[in-house]
C-alpha positions as CSV (number, residue, x, y, z in Angstrom):
1,M,73.2,-9.5,34.7
2,T,70.8,-12.3,34.3
3,A,71.8,-15.5,32.7
4,G,70.3,-19.0,32.1
5,A,67.7,-20.6,29.9
6,E,64.7,-19.4,32.0
7,L,64.7,-15.6,31.6
8,T,61.5,-13.6,32.1
9,L,60.5,-10.7,29.8
10,D,61.3,-8.2,32.5
11,Q,64.8,-9.8,32.9
12,L,65.4,-9.7,29.1
13,A,64.3,-6.0,28.9
14,G,66.6,-5.2,31.8
15,D,69.6,-6.8,30.1
16,A,68.8,-5.0,26.9
17,A,68.7,-1.7,28.7
18,V,72.0,-2.4,30.5
19,E,73.6,-3.4,27.1
20,R,72.3,-0.3,25.6
21,L,74.0,1.8,28.3
22,Y,77.3,-0.1,28.0
23,R,77.3,0.4,24.3
24,Q,76.7,4.2,24.7
25,V,79.5,4.4,27.3
26,F,82.0,2.6,25.3
27,A,81.1,4.3,22.0
28,V,83.6,7.0,22.5
29,L,86.4,4.4,23.0
30,A,85.6,2.3,20.1
31,R,88.1,2.1,17.3
32,E,85.4,1.3,14.6
33,S,81.8,0.2,14.5
34,G,81.0,-3.4,15.6
35,A,84.2,-3.7,17.6
36,M,82.7,-3.4,21.1
37,I,81.1,-5.7,23.4
38,S,77.5,-6.7,22.2
39,D,76.7,-9.4,24.9
40,V,76.1,-8.4,28.4
41,E,77.5,-11.7,29.7
42,L,81.0,-10.9,28.5
43,L,81.1,-8.2,31.1
44,D,80.2,-10.8,33.8
45,V,83.1,-12.8,32.6
46,D,85.4,-9.9,32.8
47,E,84.3,-9.1,36.3
48,A,84.7,-12.7,37.4
49,I,88.3,-12.6,36.1
50,L,89.1,-9.4,37.9
51,D,87.4,-10.7,41.1
52,A,89.7,-13.7,40.8
53,F,92.7,-11.6,40.7
54,A,91.6,-9.6,43.7
55,D,91.3,-12.8,45.8
56,A,94.6,-14.1,44.6
57,G,96.8,-11.7,46.4
58,R,100.1,-10.3,45.5
59,D,101.4,-13.5,43.7
60,G,98.9,-13.0,40.9
61,L,97.4,-15.7,38.6
62,T,98.2,-17.9,35.8
63,V,95.8,-18.4,32.9
64,D,94.8,-21.8,34.1
65,Q,94.3,-20.5,37.6
66,A,92.0,-17.8,36.5
67,V,90.0,-20.3,34.4
68,A,89.7,-22.6,37.5
69,A,88.6,-19.7,39.7
70,C,85.9,-18.7,37.2
71,R,84.0,-22.0,37.4
72,P,81.3,-22.6,36.1
73,I,81.9,-20.3,33.2
74,D,82.9,-21.9,29.9
75,P,86.8,-22.2,30.0
76,G,87.1,-21.3,26.3
77,L,85.2,-18.1,27.0
78,V,87.4,-17.3,30.0
79,H,90.5,-17.8,27.9
80,R,89.3,-15.5,25.1
81,R,88.3,-12.7,27.5
82,F,91.7,-13.1,29.3
83,E,93.5,-12.6,26.0
84,V,91.3,-9.4,25.3
85,L,92.1,-8.0,28.7
86,R,95.8,-8.7,28.3
87,D,95.8,-7.1,24.9
88,Y,94.4,-3.9,26.4
89,A,96.8,-4.0,29.3
90,A,94.0,-4.6,31.8
91,I,95.9,-7.7,32.8
92,S,99.8,-7.8,32.4
93,K,102.8,-10.1,33.5
94,V,104.0,-9.8,37.0
95,V,107.5,-9.5,35.5
96,D,108.0,-8.6,31.9
97,R,109.9,-11.5,30.7
98,P,109.2,-14.2,27.9
99,N,108.5,-17.2,30.2
100,E,106.5,-15.4,32.8
101,R,103.3,-17.3,33.6
102,Y,101.9,-15.1,36.4
103,H,99.8,-12.1,35.7
104,R,98.4,-9.1,37.7
105,A,95.3,-7.1,37.1
106,A,95.1,-3.2,36.9
107,F,92.9,-1.3,39.2
108,A,91.3,1.0,36.7
109,P,89.2,-1.6,34.7
110,Y,87.6,-2.9,37.8
111,V,86.7,0.6,38.9
112,M,85.2,1.1,35.4
113,L,83.1,-2.0,35.8
114,L,81.7,-0.7,39.1
115,F,81.0,2.6,37.5
116,L,79.1,0.9,34.7
117,R,77.1,-1.2,37.3
118,R,76.0,2.0,39.1
119,M,75.2,3.7,35.8
120,A,73.0,0.9,34.7
121,E,71.1,0.8,38.1
122,Q,70.8,4.6,38.6
123,G,71.0,6.1,35.2
124,G,73.9,8.3,36.1
125,Q,72.0,10.4,38.7
126,A,74.7,9.8,41.5
127,E,77.5,10.8,39.0
128,L,75.6,14.0,38.1
129,H,75.3,14.9,41.7
130,Q,78.9,14.3,42.3
131,L,79.8,16.4,39.3
132,L,77.6,19.3,40.5
133,T,79.2,19.1,44.0
134,L,82.7,19.3,42.4
135,E,81.7,22.2,40.2
136,H,80.4,24.0,43.3
137,V,83.5,23.4,45.1
138,G,85.6,24.6,42.1
139,V,83.7,27.9,41.7
140,T,83.8,28.6,45.5
141,A,87.4,27.9,45.9
142,S,89.6,30.9,46.9
143,D,91.9,30.6,44.1
144,A,89.2,30.3,41.3
145,V,89.4,32.7,38.4
146,P,86.7,33.8,36.0
147,E,88.0,31.3,33.4
148,T,87.2,28.5,36.1
149,G,83.6,29.9,36.4
150,R,83.2,30.1,32.6
151,T,84.4,26.5,32.2
152,S,82.1,25.2,34.9
153,I,79.0,27.0,33.6
154,N,79.6,26.0,30.0
155,R,80.1,22.4,31.1
156,L,76.8,22.3,33.0
157,T,75.0,24.0,30.2
158,R,75.9,21.4,27.8
159,I,75.1,18.6,30.2
160,F,71.5,19.9,30.8
161,R,71.1,20.6,27.2
162,H,71.8,17.0,26.4
163,L,69.6,15.8,29.1
164,G,66.7,18.1,28.1
165,N,66.9,17.4,24.4
166,E,66.9,13.6,24.9
167,L,63.8,13.8,27.2
168,A,62.0,16.3,25.0
169,I,62.4,13.9,21.9
170,L,61.3,10.9,24.1
171,A,58.3,12.8,25.4
172,A,57.2,13.9,21.8
173,G,57.4,10.7,19.8
174,S,58.4,7.6,21.9
175,T,56.4,4.8,23.4
176,A,55.7,4.5,27.1
177,E,58.0,1.4,27.1
178,Q,60.9,3.6,25.8
179,L,60.1,6.3,28.4
180,G,60.2,3.6,31.1
181,D,63.7,2.5,29.9
182,H,64.9,6.2,30.5
183,A,62.9,6.7,33.7
184,Q,66.0,7.2,35.7
185,L,66.5,10.5,34.1
186,L,63.2,11.7,35.4
187,W,63.6,11.2,39.2
188,G,65.5,13.5,41.5
189,N,65.7,16.3,38.9
190,Q,64.6,19.0,41.4
191,T,67.8,18.3,43.4
192,L,69.9,18.4,40.2
193,I,68.4,21.7,39.2
194,G,68.8,23.1,42.7
195,Q,72.5,22.2,42.7
196,A,73.0,23.7,39.2
197,E,71.3,27.0,40.4
198,D,73.7,27.1,43.4
199,V,76.7,26.9,41.0
200,H,75.0,29.5,38.8
201,A,74.4,31.9,41.7
202,V,78.1,31.6,43.0
203,A,79.6,32.2,39.6
204,L,77.3,35.1,38.7
205,D,77.9,36.7,42.1
206,R,81.7,36.4,41.9
207,W,82.1,37.2,38.1
208,P,79.3,39.4,36.8
209,Q,81.0,39.3,33.5
210,L,79.8,35.8,33.1
211,D,76.1,36.9,32.6
212,G,75.9,35.6,29.1
213,E,77.1,32.1,30.0
214,C,74.9,32.2,33.1
215,A,71.8,33.1,31.0
216,A,72.5,30.1,28.7
217,L,72.6,27.9,31.8
218,R,69.3,29.3,33.0
219,V,67.7,28.6,29.7
220,A,69.1,25.0,29.6
221,L,67.8,24.4,33.1
222,A,64.3,25.7,32.2
223,A,64.2,23.5,29.0
224,Y,65.4,20.6,31.1
225,G,62.6,21.1,33.7
226,D,59.9,21.4,31.1
227,A,61.1,18.2,29.3
228,V,61.0,16.4,32.6
229,E,57.4,17.5,33.4
230,K,56.2,16.5,29.9
231,A,58.0,13.1,29.8
232,A,57.0,12.2,33.5
233,G,53.4,13.3,32.9
234,R,53.1,11.1,29.8
235,L,54.7,8.2,31.5
236,I,52.6,8.4,34.7
237,E,49.5,8.8,32.5
238,R,50.4,5.8,30.4
239,A,51.3,3.6,33.4
240,G,48.0,4.4,35.1
241,T,45.9,3.4,32.0
242,T,47.6,0.2,31.2
243,R,48.4,-0.9,34.8
244,A,51.9,-1.5,33.8
245,L,53.4,-0.9,37.2
246,G,56.9,-1.5,36.0
247,L,57.0,1.7,34.1
248,L,57.5,3.7,37.2
249,S,59.8,3.2,40.1
250,V,58.8,1.7,43.4
251,E,59.5,5.1,45.1
252,S,57.0,6.8,42.8
253,W,54.2,4.3,43.7
254,L,54.9,4.6,47.3
255,S,54.9,8.5,47.2
256,F,51.5,8.4,45.4
257,A,50.0,6.0,48.0
258,R,51.2,8.2,50.9
259,T,50.2,11.6,49.4
260,A,47.1,10.8,47.4
261,S,43.5,11.6,48.5
262,E,40.9,9.0,49.2
263,D,39.2,9.7,45.9
264,D,42.4,9.2,43.9
265,L,43.2,5.9,45.7
266,A,39.5,4.7,45.1
267,G,39.9,5.5,41.4
268,V,42.7,3.2,41.0
269,L,40.6,0.2,42.1
270,D,37.6,1.2,39.9
271,S,38.3,-1.5,37.3
272,F,39.2,-4.3,39.7
273,V,36.8,-7.2,40.8
274,F,37.2,-8.7,44.2
275,D,35.7,-11.9,45.8
276,A,32.3,-11.5,47.4
277,P,32.4,-11.0,51.1
278,A,30.1,-14.0,51.6
279,P,29.1,-17.0,49.4
280,W,26.0,-16.5,47.3
281,F,24.8,-20.0,47.9
282,S,24.7,-22.0,51.0
283,P,26.8,-25.2,51.1
284,T,23.8,-27.3,51.3
285,L,22.4,-25.9,48.0
286,V,25.8,-26.4,46.3
287,T,26.0,-30.0,47.5
288,E,22.6,-30.8,46.3
289,A,23.3,-29.2,42.8
290,V,26.4,-31.2,42.5
291,E,24.7,-34.5,43.5
292,S,21.7,-34.0,41.2
293,G,24.0,-33.2,38.3
294,R,25.9,-36.4,38.5
295,S,25.2,-38.9,35.7
296,S,23.8,-42.1,37.1
297,S,25.4,-45.3,35.8
298,T,22.7,-47.3,34.0
299,V,22.8,-50.7,32.3
300,R,22.6,-50.6,28.5
301,Q,19.3,-52.1,27.3
302,P,19.0,-53.8,23.8
303,P,16.7,-51.9,21.4
304,P,13.2,-53.2,21.2
305,R,12.4,-55.9,18.6
306,P,9.3,-55.6,16.3
307,E,6.3,-57.7,17.2
308,S,6.2,-59.5,13.8
309,A,9.2,-60.0,11.6
310,T,6.9,-60.1,8.5
311,A,5.1,-56.9,9.3
312,P,4.6,-54.8,6.0
313,P,6.5,-51.6,5.8
314,P,4.6,-48.3,6.2
315,P,2.8,-47.1,3.2
316,D,4.9,-44.0,2.9
317,I,8.0,-46.2,2.3
318,T,6.6,-48.8,0.0
319,P,8.6,-48.8,-3.3
320,V,6.6,-47.7,-6.3
321,D,7.2,-49.2,-9.8
322,D,6.6,-46.5,-12.4
323,A,7.4,-48.8,-15.4
324,A,3.8,-48.0,-16.9
325,R,4.5,-44.2,-16.8
326,L,8.0,-44.6,-18.3
327,R,6.7,-46.9,-21.1
328,Q,4.0,-44.3,-21.9
329,T,6.6,-41.6,-22.1
330,A,8.8,-43.6,-24.3
331,E,6.1,-44.2,-26.9
332,L,5.1,-40.5,-26.9
333,L,8.8,-39.6,-27.7
334,L,9.1,-42.2,-30.4
335,R,5.7,-41.5,-32.0
336,G,5.5,-44.9,-33.5
337,A,9.1,-44.9,-34.9
338,D,11.8,-47.2,-33.9
339,A,14.4,-44.5,-33.0
340,V,14.5,-40.8,-32.4
341,C,17.4,-38.4,-32.2
342,V,18.2,-37.0,-28.7
343,A,18.7,-33.6,-30.2
344,A,15.2,-33.6,-31.8
345,V,13.7,-34.5,-28.4
346,L,15.3,-31.6,-26.7
347,D,14.4,-29.2,-29.5
348,D,10.7,-29.9,-28.9
349,A,11.0,-28.7,-25.3
350,D,10.0,-25.2,-24.8
351,D,12.9,-24.3,-22.4
352,W,15.8,-25.8,-20.7
353,L,13.8,-27.0,-17.7
354,A,11.5,-29.1,-19.9
355,A,14.6,-30.4,-21.8
356,R,16.1,-31.4,-18.6
357,R,13.0,-33.4,-17.6
358,A,13.0,-35.0,-21.0
359,L,16.6,-36.1,-20.8
360,A,16.0,-37.4,-17.2
361,D,13.0,-39.5,-18.4
362,L,15.2,-40.9,-21.3
363,T,17.8,-41.9,-18.8
364,A,15.4,-43.6,-16.4
365,I,13.8,-45.5,-19.3
366,H,17.2,-46.7,-20.4
367,H,18.1,-48.0,-16.9
368,H,14.8,-49.7,-16.1
369,P,15.3,-53.5,-16.4
370,D,11.7,-54.3,-17.7
371,L,11.6,-51.8,-20.5
372,E,12.8,-52.6,-24.1
373,Y,14.4,-49.3,-24.9
374,E,18.0,-47.9,-24.8
375,L,19.8,-44.6,-25.0
376,T,23.1,-44.6,-26.9
377,W,25.6,-41.9,-27.4
378,S,28.3,-41.1,-30.2
379,D,31.2,-38.7,-30.5
380,G,29.5,-35.9,-32.4
381,L,28.4,-32.6,-30.9
382,R,25.9,-30.1,-32.0
383,I,26.2,-26.4,-30.9
384,D,23.2,-24.0,-31.1
385,I,23.6,-20.8,-29.2
386,G,20.0,-19.9,-29.7
387,G,18.4,-23.3,-28.6
388,S,17.1,-24.3,-25.3
389,A,20.2,-26.5,-25.0
390,S,23.2,-24.7,-26.3
391,W,25.1,-27.9,-27.0
392,V,24.0,-31.5,-27.4
393,S,26.0,-34.7,-27.9
394,D,24.9,-36.9,-30.7
395,G,22.7,-39.6,-29.4
396,S,19.7,-41.7,-30.1
397,F,16.8,-43.3,-28.2
398,R,15.5,-46.4,-29.8
399,R,13.4,-49.4,-29.3
400,T,15.2,-52.7,-28.6
401,P,14.0,-56.2,-29.7
402,P,12.6,-58.3,-26.9
403,E,15.4,-60.9,-27.2
404,T,18.0,-58.2,-26.8
405,S,16.4,-56.9,-23.6
406,A,16.1,-60.4,-22.2
407,A,19.7,-61.1,-22.9
């Protein structure tokens, strides 16, 4: 197992696959859902405890000695796993008496851990080979009876049905990553099928009455072979298009490299870009380009001063006083009166654009310091949907006495 704070994505995926396998193996032994190990590191703690007992010899270990032997694992975690193993009789007292401190470990749990380790690494292929070997020995034994052959054939039929169904479902609707997690089921299948066919041939030759059971085994083997071909083809195709080399085993890539043609090998490298065989530019040209591109350190110069401080500004930026024009506009709006309503001025406009210009002129006249006019507003509001200005605040534009303007 992998542990620590700096785990790569591949290591996390590997731990998840191992944990999934452990949960599947222990599922048939679980008393209820959620009561099995969900952390792969707990199995590492169990193995460390059992290893400590193996090194301790015939005297056994106390709880404190087991904790000390399992450094640097957390002592509290070792205590908890020790109690769990003791509750399930994987660890028991050397002598069954109340004050006994020394314990001994059973052999079966350690064998189970070794079995699980191999299952996680090889996907159960070695166990299947051993099972098929034992089945072959069983049906070829001199004292074997038809019931022995029937039991062996039925057992193999169910095994290959399970394998074929799982791979067929994965090949039909699973992602390439899920297929990669179950890739161990795809390798070495021809040997498995060959061993099963040997058992089939022996059983059918010795007991012709088992023809029905043997036919079911042949169908299961054919379905398994088809599922393997579809799953492996999809996985290889996906691995080749995504460059995800981890989806296939190292042996598969080595076999491809040894047996592929030159065109197939060249096609793998079509999308790769390699360094040029020689530099495109000589070192002299590169050095000159770098030297010319360097920024030279210059002394900051003050900005130039004008020749004359009293030089007149350009004609295009000379301010223009439009007091005369604004006064003429004010008199046109007043028409000889001392005051006029703003709403009346806006009503005389043909449209909103003209009304907007008139309002702008009133505002400019009001703010000009040399003109004796003012624009005042009140709280009233006039609404006229059909007018050029749909709503106008009550206001007036009037002439102011000279002394008021001076003040």
